[in-house]
C-alpha positions as CSV (number, residue, x, y, z in Angstrom):
1,X,0.1,0.1,0.0
2,X,2.8,2.6,0.9
3,X,4.5,1.9,-2.2
4,X,0.9,2.2,-4.4
5,X,0.9,5.7,-2.4
6,X,4.4,6.9,-3.2
7,X,4.1,6.1,-6.7
8,X,0.8,7.9,-7.0
9,X,2.2,10.8,-5.8
10,X,5.2,10.6,-8.0
11,X,2.8,10.3,-11.1
12,X,0.4,13.5,-9.8
13,X,3.6,15.8,-9.3
14,X,4.5,14.6,-13.0
15,X,1.1,15.1,-14.5
16,X,0.9,18.8,-12.9
17,X,4.1,19.8,-14.8
18,X,4.3,17.7,-17.6
19,X,3.0,20.5,-20.0
20,X,6.2,22.3,-19.1
21,X,9.1,22.7,-21.5
22,X,11.3,24.0,-18.9
23,X,11.9,23.6,-15.0
24,X,13.5,26.0,-13.4
25,X,15.8,26.1,-10.3
26,X,16.5,29.0,-8.1
27,X,18.2,29.9,-5.1
28,X,14.9,31.3,-3.6
29,X,13.0,28.4,-4.5
30,X,12.3,24.8,-2.8
31,X,12.2,21.0,-3.8
32,X,8.6,20.8,-2.6
33,X,7.8,23.3,-5.7
34,X,6.6,21.9,-9.0
35,X,9.6,23.8,-11.1
36,X,7.7,26.9,-12.8
37,X,9.5,30.1,-13.4
38,X,7.5,31.4,-10.1
39,X,7.8,28.2,-8.4
40,X,11.1,26.7,-8.6
41,X,13.0,24.0,-7.2
42,X,16.0,24.9,-5.0
43,X,18.2,22.2,-5.9
44,X,19.5,21.3,-9.6
45,X,19.3,17.7,-8.6
46,X,15.8,18.1,-8.0
47,X,15.2,19.3,-11.4
48,X,16.6,16.4,-13.1
49,X,15.1,13.6,-11.2
50,X,11.8,15.6,-12.2
51,X,13.1,16.2,-16.0
52,X,13.4,12.2,-16.0
53,X,10.0,11.3,-14.9
54,X,8.5,14.0,-17.4
55,X,10.7,14.0,-20.0
56,X,11.1,17.8,-20.0
57,X,14.9,18.0,-21.7
58,X,15.4,22.1,-20.3
59,X,16.6,23.1,-16.9
60,X,17.1,26.7,-16.5
61,X,18.8,28.0,-13.5
62,X,18.0,31.6,-11.9
63,X,21.3,33.8,-10.6
64,X,23.1,32.8,-7.6
65,X,25.6,30.1,-6.0
66,X,25.1,26.6,-5.6
67,X,26.9,25.0,-3.3
68,X,28.6,21.2,-2.8
69,X,27.2,20.1,-6.1
70,X,27.8,16.9,-7.8
71,X,25.6,16.1,-10.3
72,X,25.1,12.7,-12.0
73,X,23.9,12.5,-15.6
74,X,23.1,9.1,-17.5
75,X,21.5,7.7,-20.8
76,X,18.0,9.0,-18.9
77,X,19.5,12.9,-19.2
78,X,19.8,12.5,-23.2
79,X,19.0,15.4,-24.8
80,X,19.0,17.6,-21.8
81,X,19.7,21.3,-22.0
82,X,21.3,22.6,-18.7
83,X,21.2,26.6,-19.1
84,X,21.5,30.0,-17.3
85,X,18.3,32.1,-17.2
86,X,19.0,35.6,-19.6
87,X,22.4,36.1,-19.2
88,X,22.1,35.8,-15.1
89,X,25.2,34.8,-13.3
90,X,25.0,31.5,-12.1
91,X,28.0,29.7,-10.2
92,X,27.8,26.3,-9.3
93,X,30.8,25.3,-6.7
94,X,31.8,21.8,-5.9
95,X,32.7,22.6,-2.7
96,X,30.7,25.3,0.2
97,X,31.5,28.1,2.8
98,X,32.9,27.1,6.1
99,X,31.1,28.1,8.8
100,X,32.1,27.5,12.6
101,X,35.0,29.4,11.9
102,X,37.2,30.0,15.0
103,X,40.5,32.0,16.1
104,X,43.5,30.6,18.2
105,X,45.6,34.1,18.1
106,X,47.6,33.3,15.0
107,X,45.3,30.8,12.7
108,X,41.9,30.6,11.9
109,X,41.1,26.9,12.0
110,X,38.1,24.6,11.7
111,X,37.3,20.9,12.3
112,X,37.0,19.0,8.6
113,X,35.7,15.8,9.4
114,X,36.6,12.7,7.4
115,X,39.8,14.4,6.2
116,X,41.6,11.7,8.3
117,X,40.9,8.6,6.0
118,X,40.5,11.4,3.0
119,X,36.7,11.0,2.4
120,X,36.7,14.8,2.8
121,X,40.1,15.7,0.9
122,X,41.5,18.9,-1.1
123,X,44.5,20.8,-2.0
124,X,42.7,24.1,-2.7
125,X,40.8,26.9,-1.2
126,X,39.1,30.0,-1.9
127,X,39.2,32.7,0.3
128,X,37.6,36.0,-0.3
129,X,36.8,34.8,-4.0
130,X,40.7,34.3,-4.2
131,X,43.0,30.9,-4.4
132,X,45.2,30.8,-1.3
133,X,48.7,29.1,-1.7
134,X,48.9,25.6,0.6
135,X,51.5,25.9,2.8
136,X,54.7,24.9,0.7
137,X,58.2,24.3,2.1
138,X,60.4,25.8,1.0
139,X,57.8,29.1,0.5
140,X,60.4,29.9,-2.0
141,X,63.2,27.3,-4.1
142,X,63.0,23.7,-3.8
143,X,65.2,21.2,-1.6
144,X,67.2,18.5,-3.3
145,X,67.3,15.0,-3.1
146,X,70.3,12.4,-3.4
147,X,69.1,9.6,-5.5
148,X,71.0,9.2,-9.1
149,X,70.0,7.4,-12.2
150,X,73.0,7.5,-14.7
151,X,71.4,5.3,-16.9
152,X,70.8,6.4,-20.2
153,X,67.2,7.5,-21.4
154,X,65.8,5.8,-24.8
155,X,62.6,6.6,-27.1
156,X,59.1,5.8,-25.8
157,X,58.7,2.9,-28.1
158,X,61.6,1.1,-26.7
159,X,60.6,1.5,-22.9
160,X,62.3,4.9,-22.1
161,X,65.6,3.3,-20.1
162,X,68.2,1.4,-20.7
163,X,67.6,-0.3,-17.2
164,X,64.1,-0.8,-16.5
165,X,63.7,0.8,-12.9
166,X,62.5,-1.3,-9.8
167,X,59.5,-0.4,-7.5
168,X,62.2,0.5,-5.1
169,X,63.7,3.0,-7.3
170,X,60.6,4.7,-8.1
171,X,59.3,4.7,-4.6
172,X,62.2,5.9,-1.9
173,X,63.5,9.3,-2.2
174,X,66.7,10.1,-0.1
175,X,66.6,13.8,1.1
176,X,69.9,15.3,2.2
177,X,68.6,18.3,4.5
178,X,67.0,17.2,7.5
179,X,63.6,18.6,6.8
180,X,61.3,15.6,8.1
181,X,62.2,15.1,11.6
182,X,59.1,16.7,13.0
183,X,56.6,16.0,9.7
184,X,53.5,14.2,9.7
185,X,53.5,11.6,7.1
186,X,49.6,11.5,6.8
187,X,50.0,15.5,6.0
188,X,52.7,15.6,3.9
189,X,52.2,15.1,0.4
190,X,55.3,15.8,-2.5
191,X,55.6,17.2,-6.0
192,X,59.0,15.7,-7.2
193,X,60.2,17.2,-10.8
194,X,61.1,15.8,-14.0
195,X,61.8,16.2,-17.2
196,X,58.9,16.3,-18.9
197,X,56.0,15.7,-15.7
198,X,56.2,15.7,-12.2
199,X,55.6,13.1,-9.2
200,X,52.4,14.2,-7.2
201,X,52.7,11.8,-4.1
202,X,51.5,11.3,-0.4
203,X,54.0,9.8,2.3
204,X,53.8,6.3,3.5
205,X,56.3,6.9,6.3
206,X,59.4,8.8,7.2
207,X,63.2,7.3,8.4
208,X,64.6,10.0,9.3
209,X,67.9,8.0,10.7
210,X,68.2,7.1,7.1
211,X,67.1,10.0,5.4
212,X,64.6,7.9,3.3
213,X,60.9,8.8,2.7
214,X,58.3,6.0,1.2
215,X,56.2,7.5,-1.2
216,X,52.7,6.6,-1.3
217,X,52.2,6.8,-5.0
218,X,55.5,5.5,-7.2
219,X,57.4,7.9,-9.4
220,X,56.5,8.7,-12.8
221,X,60.4,9.0,-13.7
222,X,63.5,7.1,-11.8
223,X,64.6,9.6,-9.2
224,X,67.6,11.5,-10.2
225,X,66.8,10.8,-14.2
226,X,67.6,13.9,-16.2
227,X,69.6,15.9,-13.3
228,X,72.8,16.3,-15.4
229,X,71.1,18.2,-17.8
230,X,67.9,19.8,-15.9
231,X,68.5,22.0,-12.8
232,X,65.1,20.6,-11.5
233,X,65.4,17.3,-12.2
234,X,66.7,16.3,-8.7
235,X,64.5,18.7,-6.5
236,X,61.3,18.6,-4.4
237,X,59.0,20.4,-2.3
238,X,56.6,19.3,0.6
239,X,53.0,20.7,0.9
240,X,50.4,20.8,3.8
241,X,52.7,21.1,6.6
242,X,53.0,23.4,9.8
243,X,56.5,23.9,8.9
244,X,55.0,25.5,5.5
245,X,52.8,28.0,7.4
246,X,55.3,31.0,6.6
247,X,53.2,33.5,5.3
248,X,50.2,35.2,5.8
249,X,47.5,33.3,3.3
250,X,49.0,30.2,3.7
251,X,47.0,27.0,4.8
252,X,47.4,23.4,6.1
253,X,44.9,20.3,6.7
254,X,45.6,18.5,9.8
255,X,44.5,15.1,9.1
256,X,45.7,13.7,12.1
257,X,43.5,16.1,13.9
258,X,41.3,16.5,11.4
259,X,41.7,20.6,11.7
260,X,42.0,23.0,8.4
261,X,44.5,25.9,9.8
262,X,44.5,29.6,8.1
263,X,47.0,32.1,8.4
264,X,45.0,35.2,8.1
265,X,46.5,38.3,6.3
266,X,46.2,41.6,8.9
267,X,42.8,42.8,7.7
268,X,41.3,39.7,7.8
269,X,38.9,38.1,10.6
270,X,36.3,35.5,11.3
271,X,34.2,37.9,10.5
272,X,35.2,39.4,7.1
273,X,36.4,36.2,5.1
274,X,34.3,33.4,3.3
275,X,36.4,30.2,3.3
276,X,35.2,27.8,0.4
277,X,36.4,24.3,0.5
278,X,36.3,22.2,-2.2
279,X,34.5,18.9,-1.4
280,X,34.0,16.7,-4.7
281,X,36.3,15.8,-7.4
282,X,33.7,16.6,-10.3
283,X,30.9,19.0,-10.5
284,X,29.1,17.6,-13.5
285,X,29.8,13.7,-14.4
286,X,28.5,12.4,-17.6
287,X,28.5,8.6,-18.0
288,X,28.8,6.0,-20.6
289,X,26.2,6.1,-23.5
290,X,24.8,9.4,-22.4
291,X,24.0,11.7,-25.7
292,X,23.6,15.3,-26.8
293,X,23.4,16.9,-23.6
294,X,24.0,20.8,-23.7
295,X,25.5,23.0,-21.0
296,X,25.5,26.4,-21.5
297,X,25.9,29.7,-19.8
298,X,27.3,28.6,-16.7
299,X,30.0,29.4,-14.2
300,X,32.1,26.0,-12.4
301,X,34.3,26.8,-9.1
302,X,36.2,24.8,-6.4
303,X,36.3,21.1,-7.4
304,X,39.3,19.0,-5.6
305,X,41.2,16.2,-7.0
306,X,41.7,13.0,-5.5
307,X,45.3,12.0,-4.4
308,X,47.2,10.7,-7.1
309,X,49.9,10.8,-9.7
310,X,48.9,12.8,-12.4
311,X,50.6,11.2,-15.1
312,X,52.1,12.1,-18.6
313,X,50.3,15.9,-19.6
314,X,48.5,15.7,-16.3
315,X,46.1,13.1,-17.8
316,X,44.9,11.7,-14.4
317,X,43.8,14.8,-12.6
318,X,40.4,15.2,-11.8
319,X,38.2,17.6,-14.0
320,X,35.2,19.7,-13.3
321,X,33.5,18.3,-15.8
322,X,33.8,14.5,-16.3
323,X,32.4,12.6,-19.4
324,X,33.5,9.3,-20.3
325,X,32.4,7.6,-24.0
326,X,29.8,10.1,-24.5
327,X,28.4,11.4,-28.0
328,X,27.2,14.8,-29.0
329,X,28.0,16.5,-25.8
330,X,28.4,20.7,-26.1
331,X,30.0,22.5,-23.8
332,X,29.5,26.6,-25.1
333,X,29.8,29.9,-23.3
334,X,30.8,28.3,-19.8
335,X,33.6,29.3,-17.3
336,X,35.7,27.1,-15.4
337,X,38.1,29.4,-12.5
338,X,39.6,28.8,-8.9
339,X,39.3,25.0,-9.2
340,X,41.6,22.3,-7.7
341,X,42.1,19.9,-10.5
342,X,41.5,20.2,-14.2
343,X,38.7,21.9,-16.3
344,X,37.2,19.6,-18.4
345,X,37.8,15.7,-19.6
346,X,35.4,14.0,-22.0
347,X,36.1,10.8,-24.3
348,X,33.8,9.8,-27.2
349,X,32.8,11.1,-30.5
350,X,30.8,14.3,-32.0
351,X,31.8,16.4,-28.8
352,X,32.2,20.5,-29.0
353,X,33.5,22.1,-26.5
354,X,33.1,26.3,-27.6
355,X,33.3,29.6,-26.2
356,X,35.0,28.2,-23.0
357,X,37.0,30.1,-20.7
358,X,39.0,27.9,-18.2
359,X,41.8,30.3,-16.0
360,X,43.4,30.1,-12.3
361,X,43.0,26.6,-11.7
362,X,45.6,23.8,-10.2
363,X,45.1,21.2,-13.3
364,X,44.8,21.4,-17.0
365,X,42.4,23.1,-19.7
366,X,40.8,20.5,-22.0
367,X,41.3,16.7,-22.5
368,X,39.5,15.5,-25.1
369,X,39.9,12.1,-27.0
370,X,37.4,10.1,-29.7
371,X,36.7,10.9,-32.7
372,X,35.5,14.1,-34.5
373,X,35.4,16.5,-31.6
374,X,36.0,19.8,-31.6
375,X,37.7,22.8,-29.3
376,X,37.0,25.8,-30.6
377,X,37.4,29.8,-29.5
378,X,38.7,28.8,-26.0
379,X,40.5,31.1,-23.6
380,X,42.4,29.2,-21.2
381,X,45.2,30.9,-19.0
382,X,47.1,30.3,-16.0
383,X,46.4,26.8,-15.7
384,X,48.7,24.2,-14.0
385,X,49.3,26.9,-11.2
386,X,49.8,23.7,-8.8
387,X,50.4,20.3,-11.0
388,X,52.9,21.3,-13.4
389,X,52.3,18.4,-15.8
390,X,49.2,20.1,-16.8
391,X,48.6,21.0,-20.2
392,X,46.3,23.7,-21.8
393,X,44.7,20.9,-24.3
394,X,44.9,17.6,-25.1
395,X,43.9,15.0,-27.3
396,X,43.6,12.1,-29.1
397,X,42.0,9.2,-31.4
398,X,41.0,10.8,-34.9
399,X,39.8,13.6,-37.1
400,X,39.6,16.3,-34.1
401,X,40.0,19.9,-34.7
402,X,41.1,22.1,-32.1
403,X,40.7,26.0,-33.9
404,X,40.8,29.7,-33.1
405,X,41.8,29.0,-29.3
406,X,43.8,31.7,-27.1
407,X,46.3,29.8,-24.8
408,X,48.4,31.7,-21.9
409,X,50.9,30.8,-19.5
410,X,51.4,26.9,-19.6
411,X,53.7,24.9,-17.2
412,X,54.1,22.7,-19.6
413,X,53.0,22.1,-22.9
414,X,50.0,24.4,-24.5
415,X,48.5,21.7,-27.1
416,X,49.6,18.1,-26.6
417,X,48.6,15.3,-29.1
418,X,45.1,15.4,-31.4
419,X,44.6,12.2,-32.9
420,X,45.4,11.1,-36.5
421,X,44.1,13.3,-39.5
422,X,43.2,16.0,-37.0
423,X,43.7,20.0,-37.6
424,X,45.2,22.5,-35.2
425,X,44.6,25.5,-36.6
426,X,44.7,29.5,-35.9
427,X,45.5,28.8,-32.6
428,X,47.6,32.0,-30.4
429,X,49.8,30.2,-28.0
430,X,51.9,32.6,-25.4
431,X,54.4,31.4,-23.1
432,X,54.0,27.7,-23.1
433,X,56.4,25.3,-21.1
434,X,57.0,28.2,-18.1
435,X,58.2,24.9,-16.0
436,X,58.7,21.7,-17.5
437,X,60.9,20.8,-20.5
438,X,60.9,18.7,-23.5
439,X,57.4,19.3,-24.5
440,X,56.4,22.5,-27.0
441,X,53.5,25.1,-27.7
442,X,52.2,22.4,-29.8
443,X,53.4,18.8,-29.6
444,X,52.7,15.7,-31.3
445,X,53.4,12.1,-30.9
446,X,52.2,9.1,-32.0
447,X,49.8,10.4,-34.5
448,X,49.8,10.4,-38.5
449,X,48.7,13.1,-40.8
450,X,48.3,15.9,-38.7
451,X,47.6,19.5,-40.3
452,X,49.4,22.0,-38.1
453,X,48.7,25.4,-39.8
454,X,48.0,29.3,-39.1
455,X,48.8,29.3,-35.7
456,X,51.1,32.0,-33.8
457,X,53.3,30.8,-31.0
458,X,55.1,33.6,-28.8
459,X,57.2,33.8,-26.0
460,X,58.5,36.5,-23.8
461,X,60.9,34.9,-21.6
462,X,64.6,35.8,-22.4
463,X,66.5,33.5,-19.5
464,X,68.2,30.5,-20.0
465,X,65.6,28.1,-19.6
466,X,64.0,29.5,-22.9
467,X,67.0,28.0,-24.6
468,X,65.0,24.6,-24.0
469,X,61.8,25.6,-25.6
470,X,60.1,24.1,-28.6
471,X,57.5,26.0,-31.0
472,X,56.6,23.2,-33.0
473,X,57.3,19.5,-31.9
474,X,56.8,16.1,-34.0
475,X,57.9,13.3,-31.4
476,X,58.0,9.5,-32.0
477,X,56.1,8.1,-35.0
478,X,54.5,10.9,-36.0
479,X,54.0,10.3,-40.0
480,X,52.7,12.4,-43.0
481,X,52.5,15.9,-41.1
482,X,52.0,19.2,-42.8
483,X,53.5,22.5,-40.8
484,X,52.9,25.5,-42.8
485,X,51.4,29.4,-42.4
486,X,52.5,29.3,-38.6
487,X,54.4,31.9,-37.0
488,X,56.8,31.2,-34.2
489,X,58.2,34.3,-32.4
490,X,60.9,34.4,-30.1
491,X,61.5,30.7,-29.7
492,X,65.2,29.0,-29.7
493,X,63.9,25.9,-31.0
494,X,60.9,26.6,-33.5
495,X,60.8,23.3,-35.3
496,X,61.6,20.0,-33.2
497,X,61.5,16.6,-34.9
498,X,62.2,13.4,-33.3
499,X,62.0,10.0,-34.6
500,X,59.3,11.0,-37.2
501,X,58.8,10.9,-40.9
502,X,57.7,12.5,-43.8
503,X,57.1,15.7,-42.4
504,X,56.6,18.9,-44.6
505,X,57.8,22.4,-43.1
506,X,56.9,25.2,-45.5
507,X,55.5,28.8,-45.6
508,X,56.2,29.6,-41.6
509,X,57.4,32.5,-40.6
510,X,60.0,31.9,-37.5
511,X,61.2,35.5,-36.1
512,X,63.2,35.9,-33.1
513,X,65.9,38.3,-30.9
514,X,67.4,34.9,-29.9
515,X,69.2,32.1,-32.2
516,X,67.3,29.6,-33.6
517,X,67.7,25.9,-34.3
518,X,65.6,23.8,-36.7
519,X,66.2,19.8,-34.8
520,X,65.7,17.1,-37.2
521,X,66.9,14.6,-34.4
522,X,66.4,10.8,-36.2
523,X,64.0,12.0,-38.5
524,X,63.6,11.2,-42.4
525,X,62.2,12.5,-45.3
526,X,61.9,16.1,-43.4
527,X,60.7,19.0,-46.5
528,X,61.9,22.4,-45.0
529,X,60.9,24.8,-47.5
530,X,60.1,28.3,-48.4
531,X,60.1,29.4,-44.9
532,X,61.3,33.0,-43.5
533,X,64.1,32.8,-40.8
534,X,64.1,36.7,-39.3
535,X,66.4,37.6,-37.0
536,X,66.0,40.9,-35.2
537,X,68.9,41.4,-32.4
538,X,72.3,41.0,-33.0
539,X,73.0,41.0,-29.1
540,X,73.3,37.3,-29.1
541,X,76.8,37.0,-30.9
542,X,78.4,34.6,-28.2
543,X,75.5,32.1,-29.3
544,X,76.6,31.6,-32.9
545,X,75.6,30.3,-35.2
546,X,72.0,32.2,-35.0
547,X,70.9,29.4,-37.4
548,X,71.6,25.7,-37.0
549,X,70.0,22.7,-38.6
550,X,70.7,19.6,-36.5
551,X,69.6,16.2,-37.7
552,X,69.4,15.2,-41.6
553,X,66.7,15.9,-44.1
554,X,65.9,15.5,-47.7
555,X,65.4,19.3,-48.7
556,X,66.2,22.3,-47.0
557,X,65.9,24.9,-50.1
558,X,64.4,27.9,-50.7
559,X,64.4,29.3,-47.5
560,X,64.7,33.3,-46.4
561,X,67.4,33.9,-43.9
562,X,67.2,37.3,-42.7
563,X,69.2,39.6,-40.1
564,X,69.3,42.6,-39.0
565,X,72.3,44.9,-40.0
566,X,75.4,42.7,-40.3
567,X,74.8,39.8,-38.2
568,X,75.3,37.6,-41.1
569,X,78.6,38.4,-41.4
570,X,79.7,36.7,-38.3
571,X,82.0,34.0,-38.4
572,X,79.7,30.7,-38.4
573,X,76.4,32.7,-38.8
574,X,74.5,29.7,-40.6
575,X,75.3,26.0,-40.9
576,X,73.8,23.0,-43.0
577,X,72.6,25.3,-45.5
578,X,72.9,24.6,-49.3
579,X,73.1,27.6,-52.0
580,X,69.6,27.0,-52.9
581,X,68.5,28.9,-49.9
582,X,68.6,32.8,-49.7
583,X,70.6,35.2,-47.7
584,X,69.6,39.1,-47.0
585,X,70.9,41.4,-44.2
586,X,68.3,44.3,-43.8
587,X,68.0,47.8,-41.8
588,X,64.1,46.7,-41.4
589,X,62.8,45.6,-37.9
590,X,59.2,45.2,-39.6
591,X,58.5,41.7,-40.8
592,X,56.0,43.1,-43.2
593,X,58.6,45.3,-44.9
594,X,61.0,42.2,-45.0
595,X,58.5,40.5,-46.5
596,X,58.2,43.0,-49.3
597,X,61.8,43.6,-49.8
598,X,62.5,39.9,-50.6
599,X,59.2,39.7,-52.8
600,X,58.0,36.8,-50.5
601,X,55.0,34.4,-51.8
602,X,53.4,31.9,-50.2
603,X,53.2,28.7,-52.1
């Protein structure tokens, strides 16, 4: 009888609103109402459950902040639209403001139940709408460990290393300074830097007598590898300890006692701060087989990330919007910011990510793989502010398109992979590889028949580390790629080909105040034709030659090598160039005047 009554009530409610085409949600609503514009629901989850009952496929969310949200969408929700109302600002959080704050004379604190067993765990905290830095030791710079790895690296297709590292060689860090004496292993977490990625790990145990830390996650690379030529490759930092609470604005989570401590700035008190702690790793999860969901006009903030190793390009970092094996998903005109993980992770076919703004997040921007996917007109900046393996856009599969995106300030690669027979076009990439090495503004490994054209790559870093930065990189087993009509400005390695084949590089502009190297390491059938190399400064004569071609190639001809004033007259100014290329000096700094001077024509 009870079951019959409940079923009847559900059907009754459904009949009341079935005639509606839209369900409404408002912070002023109630879940006992019927979801009309005048009687909206209070929670998005309630609207979704009613939409499933009534087959209504549009949920409109009114202005306001919606906290502690974790929405699970599945096949029943196929065809659903989630949108804001008439340009009202809607912010959905994966966490919530913390109440019951207390002050002990130095720190503001609050109990965090479940933090000891990590059922409530986070590495990012928002105070007064701003991310505040997790306690870091040392506060500036890095610590050095003593592990050594003296084996040669090998291509990925051959297993990376001359000797396969044992689990012990990936799990035990030998430290030099006596910094772990009073550190609680339940609280401490480490960032350990490598060449093209980093290891992020908790701590299983600390042996202070032997200066050994056992990592909870095995390292992604042998500890000490690449240290001979990478100044960060034997460095690490310690996060989330009382020892790192050195600067106002710092915080740490004492998991042992389940207490959050925040070191307030001089003007901050319990009465004038709002503290938001992430609770969920995803705000929206879309399960396998779901189709044709549209999310538009909404802002997402404050998701968490489970303690785990990031892996290459930050693949393992949890995303605030996560969809697995889906089709026809459209994310349009949304904002993702101030979050503890990555922005978007989607696998499947025919998905579109459009007009999305992602900034100030701990992880990467967009991760998308499958067939016929598009990332277009997105603005991605200041990402990877905590997890340094992060990239702005990462792809895989076949026939994908990354077009007209703006990318600013990325610790590793800007665009990393895309998929076979795919297009990377009209993207603006500024300051990639600000932290790690062996990547590029645009990186492609393994995939075939990629077209990379009409992209603009720029860099303002004049430091020593800039000498390891790459514009466009075709790595192992990249075959049949076209690189044309791109501009690389102030990049030491505008092109790098490593173990790749049948690469055509033509009609590109390489403009720099630095020396340039076109690197063709172990590659074959590479054609470098009808490009402009324009050197604008003579302040680097100690770096001679200013243009170097490394490696073997079939054709390097009909390129224009142009230098300001008399740089070309320096000894060894040009190497590995045949007489079929054209060499000029010019008084011009403007590339358009230079192109007119040489009557350059695109082919």
